[in-house]
N, CA, C and O atoms as CSV, one atom per row, in Angstrom:
chain,resi,resn,atom,element,x,y,z
A,1,MET,N,N,6.214,44.758,-33.909
A,1,MET,CA,C,5.028,45.133,-34.444
A,1,MET,C,C,4.961,45.542,-35.800
A,1,MET,O,O,3.944,45.357,-36.469
A,2,ASN,N,N,5.987,46.090,-36.250
A,2,ASN,CA,C,6.043,46.482,-37.996
A,2,ASN,C,C,6.139,45.376,-38.677
A,2,ASN,O,O,5.648,45.361,-39.806
A,3,ALA,N,N,6.773,44.230,-38.172
A,3,ALA,CA,C,6.908,43.165,-39.143
A,3,ALA,C,C,5.690,42.426,-39.147
A,3,ALA,O,O,5.417,41.782,-40.159
A,4,LEU,N,N,4.854,42.418,-38.094
A,4,LEU,CA,C,3.579,41.698,-38.151
A,4,LEU,C,C,2.581,42.573,-38.982
A,4,LEU,O,O,1.715,42.024,-39.663
A,5,LEU,N,N,2.703,43.925,-38.927
A,5,LEU,CA,C,1.988,44.646,-39.701
A,5,LEU,C,C,2.321,44.349,-41.553
A,5,LEU,O,O,1.392,44.291,-42.359
A,6,ILE,N,N,3.438,44.230,-41.860
A,6,ILE,CA,C,3.913,44.005,-43.123
A,6,ILE,C,C,3.284,42.838,-43.466
A,6,ILE,O,O,2.560,42.734,-44.456
A,7,LEU,N,N,3.625,41.594,-42.376
A,7,LEU,CA,C,3.047,40.226,-42.928
A,7,LEU,C,C,1.716,40.213,-43.376
A,7,LEU,O,O,1.437,39.677,-44.448
A,8,ILE,N,N,0.793,40.790,-42.612
A,8,ILE,CA,C,-0.532,40.866,-42.623
A,8,ILE,C,C,-1.024,41.681,-43.996
A,8,ILE,O,O,-1.940,41.385,-44.763
A,9,ASP,N,N,-0.226,42.657,-44.034
A,9,ASP,CA,C,-0.411,43.518,-45.455
A,9,ASP,C,C,-0.097,42.642,-46.563
A,9,ASP,O,O,-0.832,42.629,-47.550
A,10,ASN,N,N,0.993,41.863,-46.481
A,10,ASN,CA,C,1.394,41.072,-47.648
A,10,ASN,C,C,0.503,40.086,-47.845
A,10,ASN,O,O,0.522,39.662,-49.001
A,11,ILE,N,N,-0.350,39.516,-47.054
A,11,ILE,CA,C,-1.224,38.434,-46.918
A,11,ILE,C,C,-2.229,38.974,-47.615
A,11,ILE,O,O,-2.558,38.399,-48.653
A,12,VAL,N,N,-2.863,40.061,-47.250
A,12,VAL,CA,C,-3.772,40.831,-47.727
A,12,VAL,C,C,-3.712,40.946,-49.251
A,12,VAL,O,O,-4.604,40.552,-50.001
A,13,ASP,N,N,-2.307,41.660,-49.722
A,13,ASP,CA,C,-2.196,41.710,-50.968
A,13,ASP,C,C,-2.322,40.539,-51.651
A,13,ASP,O,O,-3.107,40.633,-52.595
A,14,ILE,N,N,-1.772,39.359,-51.489
A,14,ILE,CA,C,-1.699,38.052,-52.140
A,14,ILE,C,C,-3.242,37.754,-52.404
A,14,ILE,O,O,-3.689,37.456,-53.512
A,15,TYR,N,N,-3.979,37.873,-51.264
A,15,TYR,CA,C,-5.295,37.491,-51.427
A,15,TYR,C,C,-6.136,38.333,-52.524
A,15,TYR,O,O,-6.907,37.867,-53.362
A,16,ILE,N,N,-5.801,39.666,-52.316
A,16,ILE,CA,C,-6.471,40.352,-53.409
A,16,ILE,C,C,-5.880,40.004,-55.063
A,16,ILE,O,O,-6.592,39.955,-56.066
A,17,PHE,N,N,-4.616,39.822,-55.013
A,17,PHE,CA,C,-4.295,39.639,-56.425
A,17,PHE,C,C,-4.753,38.321,-56.786
A,17,PHE,O,O,-4.975,38.174,-57.988
A,18,THR,N,N,-5.001,37.053,-55.831
A,18,THR,CA,C,-5.351,36.029,-56.351
A,18,THR,C,C,-6.837,35.863,-56.620
A,18,THR,O,O,-7.291,34.922,-57.272
A,19,LEU,N,N,-7.746,37.070,-55.948
A,19,LEU,CA,C,-9.219,37.121,-56.308
A,19,LEU,C,C,-9.176,37.881,-57.426
A,19,LEU,O,O,-10.094,37.628,-58.206
A,20,LEU,N,N,-8.443,38.706,-57.763
A,20,LEU,CA,C,-8.564,39.333,-59.285
A,20,LEU,C,C,-8.196,38.337,-60.115
A,20,LEU,O,O,-8.770,38.292,-61.203
A,21,ALA,N,N,-7.385,37.534,-59.867
A,21,ALA,CA,C,-6.921,36.502,-60.917
A,21,ALA,C,C,-8.150,35.525,-61.175
A,21,ALA,O,O,-8.432,35.123,-62.304
A,22,TYR,N,N,-8.903,35.156,-59.953
A,22,TYR,CA,C,-10.128,34.262,-59.935
A,22,TYR,C,C,-11.060,34.842,-61.024
A,22,TYR,O,O,-11.426,34.204,-62.011
A,23,VAL,N,N,-11.420,36.175,-60.729
A,23,VAL,CA,C,-12.442,37.094,-61.349
A,23,VAL,C,C,-12.118,36.901,-62.733
A,23,VAL,O,O,-12.915,36.423,-63.540
A,24,ILE,N,N,-10.792,37.321,-63.051
A,24,ILE,CA,C,-10.561,37.464,-64.562
A,24,ILE,C,C,-10.561,35.967,-65.370
A,24,ILE,O,O,-10.817,35.755,-66.555
A,25,ALA,N,N,-10.227,35.119,-64.429
A,25,ALA,CA,C,-10.139,33.829,-65.167
A,25,ALA,C,C,-11.727,33.274,-65.366
A,25,ALA,O,O,-12.008,32.603,-66.360
A,26,SER,N,N,-12.569,33.549,-64.516
A,26,SER,CA,C,-14.016,33.201,-64.547
A,26,SER,C,C,-14.385,34.003,-65.779
A,26,SER,O,O,-14.873,33.338,-66.693
A,27,TRP,N,N,-14.265,35.125,-65.950
A,27,TRP,CA,C,-14.697,35.723,-66.982
A,27,TRP,C,C,-14.212,35.137,-68.302
A,27,TRP,O,O,-14.994,34.960,-69.236
A,28,LEU,N,N,-12.960,34.848,-68.370
A,28,LEU,CA,C,-12.407,34.235,-69.565
A,28,LEU,C,C,-13.041,33.136,-70.097
A,28,LEU,O,O,-13.276,32.952,-71.291
A,29,VAL,N,N,-13.403,32.163,-68.860
A,29,VAL,CA,C,-14.452,31.050,-69.224
A,29,VAL,C,C,-15.639,31.263,-69.505
A,29,VAL,O,O,-16.252,30.506,-70.258
A,30,ALA,N,N,-16.203,32.359,-68.944
A,30,ALA,CA,C,-17.735,32.615,-69.635
A,30,ALA,C,C,-17.661,33.112,-70.797
A,30,ALA,O,O,-18.548,32.918,-71.629
A,31,PHE,N,N,-16.649,33.793,-71.024
A,31,PHE,CA,C,-16.672,34.230,-72.884
A,31,PHE,C,C,-16.214,33.273,-73.760
A,31,PHE,O,O,-16.263,33.453,-74.977
A,32,ARG,N,N,-15.753,32.226,-73.234
A,32,ARG,CA,C,-15.343,31.137,-73.924
A,32,ARG,C,C,-14.001,31.287,-74.506
A,32,ARG,O,O,-13.735,30.666,-75.535
A,33,ILE,N,N,-13.035,32.133,-73.888
A,33,ILE,CA,C,-11.646,32.259,-74.423
A,33,ILE,C,C,-10.697,31.304,-73.995
A,33,ILE,O,O,-9.655,30.933,-74.536
A,34,VAL,N,N,-11.269,30.945,-72.859
A,34,VAL,CA,C,-10.319,29.888,-72.045
A,34,VAL,C,C,-11.131,28.580,-72.031
A,34,VAL,O,O,-12.333,28.656,-71.775
A,35,ASN,N,N,-10.592,27.439,-72.275
A,35,ASN,CA,C,-11.443,26.191,-72.346
A,35,ASN,C,C,-11.076,25.551,-70.637
A,35,ASN,O,O,-9.958,25.421,-70.140
A,36,PRO,N,N,-12.251,25.273,-70.085
A,36,PRO,CA,C,-12.082,24.967,-68.509
A,36,PRO,C,C,-11.672,23.549,-68.742
A,36,PRO,O,O,-11.105,23.025,-67.784
A,37,TRP,N,N,-11.830,22.848,-69.763
A,37,TRP,CA,C,-11.404,21.221,-69.782
A,37,TRP,C,C,-9.922,20.972,-69.735
A,37,TRP,O,O,-9.414,19.907,-69.385
A,38,GLN,N,N,-9.242,22.099,-70.135
A,38,GLN,CA,C,-7.931,21.908,-70.100
A,38,GLN,C,C,-7.258,21.694,-68.583
A,38,GLN,O,O,-7.501,22.391,-67.598
A,39,PRO,N,N,-6.388,20.597,-68.649
A,39,PRO,CA,C,-5.893,20.277,-67.148
A,39,PRO,C,C,-5.369,21.065,-66.421
A,39,PRO,O,O,-5.459,20.930,-65.200
A,40,PHE,N,N,-4.553,22.289,-67.098
A,40,PHE,CA,C,-3.944,23.370,-66.376
A,40,PHE,C,C,-5.079,24.261,-65.798
A,40,PHE,O,O,-5.342,24.536,-64.627
A,41,VAL,N,N,-5.671,24.631,-66.958
A,41,VAL,CA,C,-7.010,25.739,-66.697
A,41,VAL,C,C,-7.649,24.955,-65.334
A,41,VAL,O,O,-7.587,25.490,-64.227
A,42,ARG,N,N,-8.197,23.781,-65.519
A,42,ARG,CA,C,-9.093,23.458,-64.460
A,42,ARG,C,C,-8.206,23.507,-63.124
A,42,ARG,O,O,-8.590,24.186,-62.172
A,43,VAL,N,N,-6.962,22.745,-63.070
A,43,VAL,CA,C,-6.216,23.076,-61.737
A,43,VAL,C,C,-6.311,24.306,-61.049
A,43,VAL,O,O,-6.675,24.586,-59.907
A,44,VAL,N,N,-5.898,24.983,-62.008
A,44,VAL,CA,C,-5.885,26.827,-61.618
A,44,VAL,C,C,-7.220,27.484,-61.065
A,44,VAL,O,O,-7.302,28.247,-60.102
A,45,LEU,N,N,-8.382,26.969,-61.983
A,45,LEU,CA,C,-9.560,27.336,-61.410
A,45,LEU,C,C,-10.212,26.812,-60.218
A,45,LEU,O,O,-11.012,27.453,-59.537
A,46,GLN,N,N,-9.767,25.407,-59.958
A,46,GLN,CA,C,-10.309,24.491,-58.842
A,46,GLN,C,C,-9.510,25.008,-57.633
A,46,GLN,O,O,-10.075,24.999,-56.539
A,47,GLY,N,N,-7.986,25.552,-57.752
A,47,GLY,CA,C,-7.379,26.160,-56.647
A,47,GLY,C,C,-7.864,27.505,-56.237
A,47,GLY,O,O,-8.123,27.692,-55.048
A,48,LEU,N,N,-8.013,28.473,-57.118
A,48,LEU,CA,C,-8.516,29.465,-56.778
A,48,LEU,C,C,-10.018,29.566,-56.332
A,48,LEU,O,O,-10.350,30.504,-55.608
A,49,GLY,N,N,-10.917,28.649,-56.732
A,49,GLY,CA,C,-12.151,28.516,-56.325
A,49,GLY,C,C,-12.274,28.203,-54.796
A,49,GLY,O,O,-12.968,28.788,-53.965
A,50,ARG,N,N,-11.322,27.000,-54.605
A,50,ARG,CA,C,-11.421,26.541,-53.074
A,50,ARG,C,C,-10.803,27.697,-52.377
A,50,ARG,O,O,-11.182,27.769,-51.208
A,51,LEU,N,N,-10.045,28.538,-52.702
A,51,LEU,CA,C,-9.572,29.632,-51.859
A,51,LEU,C,C,-10.478,30.800,-51.734
A,51,LEU,O,O,-10.465,31.553,-50.760
A,52,HIS,N,N,-11.332,30.932,-52.842
A,52,HIS,CA,C,-12.245,32.306,-52.583
A,52,HIS,C,C,-13.745,31.703,-52.362
A,52,HIS,O,O,-14.493,32.321,-51.605
A,53,GLU,N,N,-14.119,30.739,-52.881
A,53,GLU,CA,C,-15.682,30.645,-52.925
A,53,GLU,C,C,-16.339,30.494,-51.368
A,53,GLU,O,O,-17.487,30.860,-51.118
A,54,PRO,N,N,-15.554,29.979,-50.500
A,54,PRO,CA,C,-16.207,29.989,-48.880
A,54,PRO,C,C,-16.562,31.589,-48.798
A,54,PRO,O,O,-17.699,32.061,-48.799
A,55,LEU,N,N,-15.727,32.079,-48.749
A,55,LEU,CA,C,-16.022,33.684,-48.574
A,55,LEU,C,C,-17.080,34.165,-49.418
A,55,LEU,O,O,-18.159,34.492,-48.925
A,56,LEU,N,N,-16.800,34.251,-50.947
A,56,LEU,CA,C,-17.691,34.883,-51.612
A,56,LEU,C,C,-19.179,34.288,-51.660
A,56,LEU,O,O,-20.140,35.054,-51.731
A,57,GLY,N,N,-19.346,32.818,-51.617
A,57,GLY,CA,C,-20.545,32.029,-51.184
A,57,GLY,C,C,-21.343,32.783,-49.976
A,57,GLY,O,O,-22.533,33.063,-50.120
A,58,ARG,N,N,-20.744,33.048,-48.963
A,58,ARG,CA,C,-21.299,33.557,-47.694
A,58,ARG,C,C,-21.829,34.912,-48.284
A,58,ARG,O,O,-23.057,35.005,-48.275
A,59,ILE,N,N,-21.180,35.911,-48.763
A,59,ILE,CA,C,-21.531,37.282,-49.263
A,59,ILE,C,C,-22.599,37.027,-50.171
A,59,ILE,O,O,-23.681,37.586,-49.997
A,60,ARG,N,N,-22.407,36.215,-51.156
A,60,ARG,CA,C,-23.560,35.964,-52.247
A,60,ARG,C,C,-25.079,35.425,-51.407
A,60,ARG,O,O,-26.175,35.816,-51.809
A,61,SER,N,N,-24.963,34.674,-50.449
A,61,SER,CA,C,-26.128,34.202,-49.624
A,61,SER,C,C,-26.875,35.530,-48.979
A,61,SER,O,O,-28.078,35.471,-48.722
A,62,VAL,N,N,-26.240,36.524,-48.772
A,62,VAL,CA,C,-26.864,37.697,-48.035
A,62,VAL,C,C,-27.157,38.825,-49.142
A,62,VAL,O,O,-27.897,39.747,-48.800
A,63,LEU,N,N,-26.628,38.818,-50.455
A,63,LEU,CA,C,-26.944,39.918,-51.142
A,63,LEU,C,C,-28.263,39.490,-51.943
A,63,LEU,O,O,-28.663,38.329,-52.035
A,64,PRO,N,N,-28.928,40.722,-52.561
A,64,PRO,CA,C,-30.205,40.196,-53.184
A,64,PRO,C,C,-29.762,39.748,-54.784
A,64,PRO,O,O,-28.672,39.973,-55.309
A,65,ASP,N,N,-30.689,39.194,-55.268
A,65,ASP,CA,C,-30.280,38.633,-56.810
A,65,ASP,C,C,-30.268,39.962,-57.573
A,65,ASP,O,O,-31.142,40.815,-57.421
A,66,LEU,N,N,-29.252,40.082,-58.379
A,66,LEU,CA,C,-29.014,41.293,-59.173
A,66,LEU,C,C,-29.103,40.543,-60.404
A,66,LEU,O,O,-28.328,41.081,-61.194
A,67,GLY,N,N,-29.729,39.469,-60.993
A,67,GLY,CA,C,-29.717,38.843,-62.348
A,67,GLY,C,C,-28.211,38.232,-62.458
A,67,GLY,O,O,-27.688,37.456,-61.659
A,68,GLY,N,N,-27.709,38.711,-63.513
A,68,GLY,CA,C,-26.381,38.044,-63.950
A,68,GLY,C,C,-25.222,38.922,-63.490
A,68,GLY,O,O,-24.130,38.765,-64.037
A,69,ILE,N,N,-25.357,39.746,-62.620
A,69,ILE,CA,C,-24.428,40.618,-61.942
A,69,ILE,C,C,-23.890,40.176,-60.562
A,69,ILE,O,O,-24.671,40.235,-59.613
A,70,ASP,N,N,-22.696,39.762,-60.374
A,70,ASP,CA,C,-22.023,39.250,-59.228
A,70,ASP,C,C,-21.082,40.342,-58.564
A,70,ASP,O,O,-19.978,40.614,-59.036
A,71,ILE,N,N,-21.519,40.845,-57.619
A,71,ILE,CA,C,-20.746,42.186,-56.814
A,71,ILE,C,C,-20.131,41.540,-55.620
A,71,ILE,O,O,-19.588,42.250,-54.773
A,72,SER,N,N,-20.176,40.290,-55.495
A,72,SER,CA,C,-19.698,40.063,-54.267
A,72,SER,C,C,-17.944,40.218,-54.234
A,72,SER,O,O,-17.355,40.511,-53.193
A,73,PRO,N,N,-17.306,39.996,-55.411
A,73,PRO,CA,C,-15.981,40.078,-55.288
A,73,PRO,C,C,-15.499,41.662,-54.890
A,73,PRO,O,O,-14.508,41.919,-54.207
A,74,ILE,N,N,-16.435,42.670,-55.479
A,74,ILE,CA,C,-16.304,43.944,-55.265
A,74,ILE,C,C,-16.463,44.253,-53.862
A,74,ILE,O,O,-15.728,45.156,-53.463
A,75,ILE,N,N,-17.308,43.685,-52.944
A,75,ILE,CA,C,-17.626,43.728,-51.426
A,75,ILE,C,C,-16.552,43.475,-50.803
A,75,ILE,O,O,-16.104,44.230,-49.939
A,76,VAL,N,N,-15.914,42.217,-51.213
A,76,VAL,CA,C,-14.659,41.497,-50.526
A,76,VAL,C,C,-13.570,42.420,-50.638
A,76,VAL,O,O,-12.907,42.651,-49.626
A,77,LEU,N,N,-13.282,42.998,-51.751
A,77,LEU,CA,C,-12.237,43.987,-52.039
A,77,LEU,C,C,-12.485,45.030,-51.086
A,77,LEU,O,O,-11.588,45.374,-50.316
A,78,LEU,N,N,-13.422,45.471,-51.070
A,78,LEU,CA,C,-13.751,46.818,-50.132
A,78,LEU,C,C,-13.666,46.554,-48.668
A,78,LEU,O,O,-13.083,47.379,-47.964
A,79,VAL,N,N,-14.184,45.496,-48.146
A,79,VAL,CA,C,-13.917,44.858,-46.791
A,79,VAL,C,C,-12.439,44.976,-46.451
A,79,VAL,O,O,-11.985,45.670,-45.541
A,80,LEU,N,N,-11.687,44.150,-47.359
A,80,LEU,CA,C,-10.244,44.006,-47.393
A,80,LEU,C,C,-9.417,45.201,-47.269
A,80,LEU,O,O,-8.402,45.319,-46.582
A,81,GLN,N,N,-10.025,46.157,-48.087
A,81,GLN,CA,C,-9.299,47.353,-47.995
A,81,GLN,C,C,-9.701,48.375,-46.746
A,81,GLN,O,O,-8.866,49.250,-46.518
A,82,PHE,N,N,-10.689,48.359,-46.057
A,82,PHE,CA,C,-11.305,48.688,-45.123
A,82,PHE,C,C,-10.557,48.084,-43.800
A,82,PHE,O,O,-10.229,48.801,-42.856
A,83,GLY,N,N,-10.362,46.872,-43.844
A,83,GLY,CA,C,-9.692,46.245,-42.583
A,83,GLY,C,C,-8.333,46.550,-42.752
A,83,GLY,O,O,-7.818,46.910,-41.693
A,84,ARG,N,N,-7.566,46.530,-43.724
A,84,ARG,CA,C,-6.273,47.276,-43.892
A,84,ARG,C,C,-5.869,48.695,-43.390
A,84,ARG,O,O,-4.857,49.081,-42.805
A,85,ASN,N,N,-7.064,49.389,-43.838
A,85,ASN,CA,C,-6.961,50.883,-43.570
A,85,ASN,C,C,-7.063,50.849,-41.901
A,85,ASN,O,O,-6.215,51.440,-41.232
A,86,LEU,N,N,-7.991,50.229,-41.375
A,86,LEU,CA,C,-8.127,50.187,-39.981
A,86,LEU,C,C,-7.048,49.645,-39.037
A,86,LEU,O,O,-6.843,50.036,-37.888
A,87,LEU,N,N,-6.453,48.779,-39.634
A,87,LEU,CA,C,-5.337,47.932,-38.986
A,87,LEU,C,C,-4.184,49.062,-38.866
A,87,LEU,O,O,-3.610,49.324,-37.809
A,88,PHE,N,N,-3.909,49.744,-40.212
A,88,PHE,CA,C,-2.552,50.678,-40.218
A,88,PHE,C,C,-3.145,51.895,-39.119
A,88,PHE,O,O,-2.370,52.225,-38.221
A,89,GLU,N,N,-4.242,52.433,-39.168
A,89,GLU,CA,C,-4.712,53.314,-38.583
A,89,GLU,C,C,-4.514,53.498,-37.082
A,89,GLU,O,O,-4.187,54.503,-36.450
A,90,TYR,N,N,-4.835,52.112,-36.631
A,90,TYR,CA,C,-4.900,52.007,-35.101
A,90,TYR,C,C,-3.395,51.432,-34.576
A,90,TYR,O,O,-2.961,51.845,-33.500
A,91,LEU,N,N,-2.747,50.626,-35.245
A,91,LEU,CA,C,-1.700,50.050,-34.846
A,91,LEU,C,C,-0.177,50.718,-35.126
A,91,LEU,O,O,0.885,50.260,-34.706
A,92,ARG,N,N,-0.351,51.866,-35.907
A,92,ARG,CA,C,0.945,52.595,-36.108
A,92,ARG,C,C,0.920,53.822,-35.066
A,92,ARG,O,O,1.870,54.602,-35.008
């Protein structure tokens, strides 16, 4: 059972790290620090977008319009941390 908990924890960690990379990459593109038309940058952004946009899009559809502020990654991080805490509290 501990091996399964560790595996789930590692998968959640990887998802969180890639979500943070997606948020930072989108900021770099928005502030014109990184050129999104470079092939490597485009591949990375498309890959991260395909991984995270389905969940972020669902959360954005529920949230009210806050102007230019997107808090959907924060909500995903909070939900993931809450789920991880529940998992370790009830299965240990």
